Phi, psi and omega in degrees: 000122176298162180275140174240118182234153178220128183298346180271354178283145183297329184262016185299313185305314184292316180292326178289324176297319179296326177294315180297325186267356181300132182273119180251351180276163180302136180269358180296134177283106185247351187302314182295320180298316182293324177299318179295318181297314179299317179299321181294315180294323179294323186277322189244356173057229185305323181300314180293319180300318178293312182297315181293321179295317177294325181291312187271327184257349184053045189264342180056050177265161173234169178304325182284345180250007178299322182267134171293135175284160175300325180295320178292323176295313181299319183294319180291322179297326180286344182278341182286151180291158175306323180296320180290317179298317179296318180297318180293322178293321173300311180298318180299314183296320180286322178295318177299313182301317181291316183290334177301329183282353179266355185295125180280154178252145173298150181217106181234132183215169176241128184276188191288344179256004176098008176278131173275128179227158174166187182224133175238136182252133176227145179287150171296145186283322183216130176234153173252137179243124178262127180238122179300146181215016179261240178300325178258119181228109193236095173300332179296327179294330175301311182293317183297330180268319186285320185298309179295334175294316179295317178300321182290338180099021178298128184283322186232125176242114177256122182250135176240139183210127175291149180232079180304130182058023178079011184256150175215148173290118186301333180294335176299309181288328174298317176297320178296319180298313181300322182278351178086024176267124182243345181260098188227132185241142180268071181208143180219194178072192181297328181296326178292318177299315179300318181294320178293325182283318188250343179080153171224184180299324184271323187250110176288149183291156180248180179258337180208144184242130183236158169112154184272164177193188181281192184298325180290320177296316179300315181295322180294319179296321176303316186285332180268352180298133184111314170288321174226166171276161175226162178283302180189169172266108184281126175255189181301145182288161186204150175222141172237124178252121171263122186225143172249193184293349180280348186285151176269117186301324179294321179291318178296319179298318181296321180291323178296317181289329179300328179276321180300329184288354173293332183067197175049042175093005179302148185229136178236126181229133172252128172244116184224150177274352189245108178301325179294322175296318178305310180297319180292321178296316179302319180289321180294323178301311180299318180296316182289325179305321184297340184248006180280136177299326181258047188299313187297312181299315182292320178298318179298316180297317179294313186286332182275322187234358181287158180205144170238121183242124176261133183235163183279338184199165176294334174300314178295321179300316180296317179302314181293318179303319180289331174286323180287324178052058187285155175301310177240134175235119176260135178253086182271064184228168183298321186229076182295328181293332176286328182278328188309312183301338184275348179273105183270327188242099178197141175290319177208147179244135183243125193262116169088174186292339185255022179235072177294150182303328181300332176298321175292333179294330191239297196232003180295324181117329177286165185273141179261005174272105192227159182290141182236179175055041177072004182285355173294352173292337183218000184234166184234166177287166179294143180198185183301324183298338179284350184246010178232162178238147180255122177250129177281143178242136179214135180211129177245146169258175183306320185290312184289326175299316180301324179290321185272339188305309184304316181295318181298316180295318178302314181292323177297316179292326178297325180267008178060033178247076188295327180293327175299311180298320184291326181296338175273307187297329183296336178281350178268349182291135180261000000 
């Protein structure tokens, strides 16, 4: 049964806090298992990678078949229908066009005393992209990770994807081909993350690992962080819809269910100023659930973690939205652009009645890799900046060094770092 809350109820604060604190991630203790897997891959390399892949995925791989050949990629890409290929190409073009506008520019200048300062941006040399390939198989995720990497100028992109029973969705490889990814391995789970981080004979190590996965993948990314960079720890997906009386209850219900069908802890929340809309949406959810192919999974997601919250005003709705800090926030209101600036904590904001979150998942152009589990309070969605590094530039001439030196020496002496001070003052000796 989904939660029904009203800000005017006496127990609202306690119930809302319980909603915020509800644990939606897998409760299975996987850290020790993942630690063992990573140690095994580090010690035995390809042998461990092959053994674990065949054990968990029943994939029957060997060291020589871990990597997809170019012929296999081409053959898979040729198997997708013209409609799928066209949709992937449309998505690729829009994602690329949007992310091209995110590229940062170098900025180097000389200040009033002659010191050269600035910032230079350089792409990460090698990144690994994890693409789910089991129950969840998302060719769109290939594009969302690979396109900004390509735009940023990353030279090497290594993609890993599990192939349960040796099978893969051909659209995954078609998306990789469209995005220009040619280094692809049929391996997943914690062992794939370990291979990307530490390297094996077949898979060279990377500098940063991107992409979502199950609890084992998330735990592995946590454990290899520091050896390599990571994008984020992806939790269950979520949507928050803010709606007023102008919203269409059938459309709102469809958006809530679109998120609930992810299963695995996905959460859908409606916050509305209209009690009649709240009732209508609840009825629409029940009606639409009955006709969905994935009814059971979607129903479980909605009934376990779904919520409908009635508020007295849009001011209250905004306050709750910023506390929830949802991955996706839809503004199903009359004037979404007026409300938008007040939403501080959101992975992505979707404006108005004709912008379902699913458009952002596929072809809108914005990235669908977004912060979850309230991390939108401090984190951002994936973009070009995640694939580049910022290097500071500093340069002094004799005159500017002479001006800055006394303060630098004083601070060095204050910190009892005499050699630091001397490295400055020695340059002032004539």
